[in-house]
FIFIBA-27443 format. One record per atom (N, C-alpha, C, O): residue in one letter; z, x, y. Coordinates in steps of 0.001 Angstrom, whole numbers, plus 524288, in hexadecimal, padded with zeros to 5 digits. Atoms other than C-alpha are relative to their C-alpha. Example, Ala and Ser with C-alpha at 12.3 -4.5 7.8 and 13.67 -1.06 7.14 Angstrom:
2
a800008037A7FB5A/a81E788300C7EE6C/a8000080384804B0/a80299807908049D/s7FFC47FCCC7FB5A/s81BE4835667FBDC/s802DA7FCFE80442/s803837FEFB80896/
//
This chain:
88
m80000803527FB6F/m800008000080000/m8000080383804D5/m803218072180554/t8007A7FCCA7FB4E/t7FBFF8058D80CF7/t803F47FE478041F/t806867FA3E803A6/l7FC568011C7FBC2/l803F8805E08194A/l7FE817FB01802E5/l801EB7F80E80491/i801C8804B97FD48/i7FBA97FB3581F7F/i801827FB247FCE8/i8032A7F73F7FF31/e7FE81804788033A/e7FE1C7F21081403/e805E17FF0E80039/e8079C7FA9280067/k7FA54800927FF92/k80CBA7F4BB814A8/k801887FDA28053B/k8051B7FA6E80584/n7FEE0802327FAD5/n80CAB7F1C282333/n7FEBF7FA3280031/n8019D7F72F8029B/k801668058D8001C/k805BA7E4C6820C0/k8041E7FCD27FD15/k805987F8907FEC2/i7FC01802BF8030C/i80FA97E0F88166C/i805177FFAB80315/i807917FB8E80346/n7FB2D7FFFF7FCDF/n81B1C7E4F281F05/n7FF9B7FC50804A4/n803627F9A9805FA/r800CF803877FB8A/r815617DD9182A8E/r8005D7FA4F7FE43/r802B87F717800F3/r7FFDC8055380210/r8138C7D15082242/r805A27FE5F7FECD/r8073F7FA088001A/i7FA8B8012980143/i821947D1FD81D57/i803327FF38804FB/i806797FBB58053C/a7FD228007B7FB13/a826B67D3F282B29/a7FEC27FAD8802B9/a802487F841804B9/i80187804ED7FD7C/i81F037C85F8307E/i802527FB5C7FD12/i804537F7B97FF7E/l7FDC88044D8030B/l8234B7BF8882554/l805EE7FFBA800A7/l8082C7FB79800A8/s7FA577FFF37FF0F/s831677C3C682777/s801567FD8A80542/s805287FAA6805B5/l7FF23802637FADB/l8307B7C010835CD/l7FF127FA1E7FFD9/l801D47F72580270/i801088059B80086/i82AA67B2E68321B/i804957FD507FD54/i8062E7F9137FEF4/v7FB6B80239802A3/v835F37B06A828B4/v8049B7FFB4803C5/v807537FBBE803F8/a7FBA37FFEF7FC48/a83FCB7B4548332A/a7FF5B7FBC080423/a8031F7F91180574/l800F2804157FC1C/l839897AB6083D36/l800A47FA977FD9A/l8029E7F70680026/g7FF3E804F6802B5/g839487A06383340/g805B87FEA87FF48/g8073E7FA227FFDC/v7FA5F800E68009A/v847D57A20E830AC/v8026F7FE8B80541/v805C67FB1780581/v7FDF9801467FAC8/v84AA77A1EB83F4B/v7FE907FA6780173/v801DE7F78080365/l80198805647FEDE/l842C979564840F6/l802F77FC227FC90/l804607F7E17FE4F/h7FD14803538039E/h8499978FAE83519/h805887FEFF80203/h807787FA9C801AB/r7FAB1800967FE00/r856F27920F83B2B/r800157FD5D80561/r803C57FA8480690/l800358028B7FADB/l852DF78DC3848F4/l7FEF67FA2A7FF86/l800577F721802FD/e801298057D800E5/e84E46780EB84354/e804F97FCB77FF9B/e804F07F810800D5/v7FB06802C180091/v85C6977D45840B1/v802147FE4F80554/v804D37FA61805B7/l7FDF78011F7FACA/l85F4077D5E84F4E/l7FD3D7FB71802AE/l7FF447F9508067D/i802FF8043C7FD96/i854F07730F8527D/i802257FAC67FE14/i8021E7F9C27F961/p7FDEF80513801B5/p85AFB7657785262/p7FB907FC5E7FE44/p7F7927FBDD800E5/l803DE8039580225/l8537E75BCA84A13/l8028F7FAB37FF0C/l807547FA687FE80/p7FDB5805318009E/p8554674D228484B/p802727FF167FAA4/p805BE7FBA37FA0C/s7FDFD800C280542/s8582B74E7A839D6/s801C3805427FDC6/s7FF1C8092D7FEA4/p7FDFF7FAF0801C9/p860427590583305/p7FCBE8028D7FBB6/p7FD25807497FAF5/w802ED7FDBB80454/w856EF75AF3827A2/w7FA4B801298015C/w7F73C802917FDED/i805537FEE37FE39/i84A7C75CA782FAC/i8000C805128031E/i80368805E380675/k800927FB1F7FD16/k84631769FC83491/k7FA598006B801DA/k7F6CE7FE1A7FF91/l805447FF567FDEB/l83A8176E0D83CA8/l7FC97803787FC91/l7F7DF8029E7FC39/g802FD7FC778034A/g8365F778E183370/g7FD408044880306/g7F8F0805E08019C/l802697FBE77FCD4/l833AB7832483DCB/l7FF22805047FCED/l7FB60807D67FDEF/a800827FB3480311/a835AF78E17833F3/a7FB387FFD97FC77/a7F94D803EF7FAD0/n804A98007180346/n82A54788DE82BFB/n7FB218020B802BE/n7F7358032D80033/v804677FDCB7FD14/v8214678D97836C5/v7FEFC805997FE3A/v7FA7D8073F7FDCC/m800A07FA95801C6/m823D279B8483231/m7FD678003A7FAA3/m7FA59803C87F990/s80286800368051F/s81FE6797C78245E/s7FA347FEC68008D/s7F6F6800F87FDC2/l8057F801517FF26/l81350791BE8295B/l7FCFA8048C8025E/l7F87A80579800F2/v802847FB627FDB8/v8103479DBA83197/v7FEF88040E7FBC4/v7FACF806777FBA5/t800B17FC4A80448/t8123F7A63A825A3/t7FBB17FE337FC56/t7F89A801647FA80/l804198021180362/l8099779D5B81D82/l7FA9D800F18024E/l7F6F9802527FF7D/i805107FF517FD75/i7FE9F79E4082769/i7FE60805B580024/i7F9E2806F87FEF9/f801757FA8D7FF23/f7FF247ACE2829D4/f8009D803897FB3B/f7FE008078F7FAE8/f7FEF47FC7C80463/f804347B28881CF1/f7FED47FDB07FAA9/f7FE39800A07F6E7/g8013B8025B80508/g801777A8C08121A/g804A17FD327FD8B/g809037FD4F7FF84/l7FC308036080296/l808BE7A00B808AB/l8049D8030A7FDC5/l80918801647FE53/r7FBC97FCF78027B/r810857AA7D8017A/r80414801BE803FD/r808C58012980319/d7FC5C7FE437FBF7/d816797B01280DD2/d802B27FB63802A4/d8073A7FBD080431/a7FD9B8049B7FD98/a818D77A27681364/a8046E7FDE27FCA2/a808817FC587FEAB/v7FBD9801CA80385/v820A779E7880766/v8049F803C180035/v809228021580039/t7FBD87FC147FFAB/t8284C7AB3780819/t8031D7FF5F8050C/t807EC7FF72804F6/v7FD63800AF7FAF4/v82B4F7A94981691/v803487FB047FFFD/v807AD7FB01801F1/t7FD27804F480021/t82F5979B2C81442/t804FC8006E7FCC5/t809247FEB17FE74/l7FB617FF7E80353/l8388B79E6A80917/l8041C803938026F/l808C58026880239/l7FC4A7FC7C7FD6A/l83EAB7A9D281066/l802957FD59804A9/l807467FDF380588/r7FDE1802BB7FB72/r840497A18081C9C/r8040B7FBF37FE5E/r808237FB78800D7/i7FC58803FB801DD/i846DA7969681500/i80504802867FE04/i8094F800B47FF31/m7FB5D7FD7180228/m84FF279FDC80DD9/m8035D8027080447/m8081C801AB8045B/l7FD007FD747FBDB/l853E57A7C5819D0/l8025F7FC05803C1/l806D97FC9880568/g7FDFD804097FC7E/g8554679BB98226C/g804957FD107FDAB/g808437FBB080071/s7FBAA802CA8027A/s85DFC7950481883/s804C5803837FF4A/s80933801A67FF82/i7FB8C7FC6780058/i866587A12B8169E/i802B98006180548/i807858003480594/i7FDBE7FF9E7FAC4/i868437A2748254C/i8029B7FADB80193/i806BC7FADD80409/g7FDE0805197FE91/g86A93793DA826E1/g804657FE167FC87/g806E97FA2F7FDC5/g7FBC38018980374/g874307931481B9D/g7FEAA7FBAC7FC37/g802307F91C7FA2E/t8018E80421803A1/t86C4C789B98132F/t7FD59802287FB21/t7FA997FF4A7F86B/f802857FD9880487/f867E779344808A7/f8021F7FD957FAF6/f806DC7FD217FA47/l7FEE78027A80508/l867A278CD87FB1A/l802937FAA780084/l8050B7F8C97FCD6/s7FE1A805577FF51/s86B8C77FB4800D0/s7FB6D7FC447FEF8/s7F6FD7FE077FE64/p80451803AC800DC/p863A97733B7FEB0/p7FBBC8004D80434/p7F7227FF9180304/t804007FF9B7FBED/t85CDF774FC80BD0/t7FC8F804C97FF39/t7F7F1804B180093/f803217FB5F8012F/f8587E78291807B3/f7FBE77FEAE7FBE5/f7F7588001A7FC78/f803B08014680428/f8524B77D487FB52/f7FBF67FC03801C5/f7F78B7FC0E7FFE1/l803D5803AF7FDE7/l84BDF7722A802CB/l7FBF6802B98036C/l7F786800EA803D6/s803AD7FD427FC98/s845A777BF180C10/s7FC0D803357FCF4/s7F805804B77FF18/l803CC7FD3380333/l83EFA78303800E0/l7FBAC7FC5A7FEB3/l7F7FB7FDDA7FC01/
//
């Protein structure tokens, strides 16, 4: 593997990591928005999954979505709860 190929792989991983981080931030900021019903959410974090799907493909979009859900639920304190499993 050449240096250019390694740089492309590292760049892709860095960009996907930033997308996951931004998705987690949007996931947590969504809690602050008041909604008329407690079980309805806007789904702002799903925008990051759609961006990944458009620019990187299905495999990376699924990876970003699963990482975002897991990290967001760990930070929010709902990991392995019924709401976590419903979000999968």
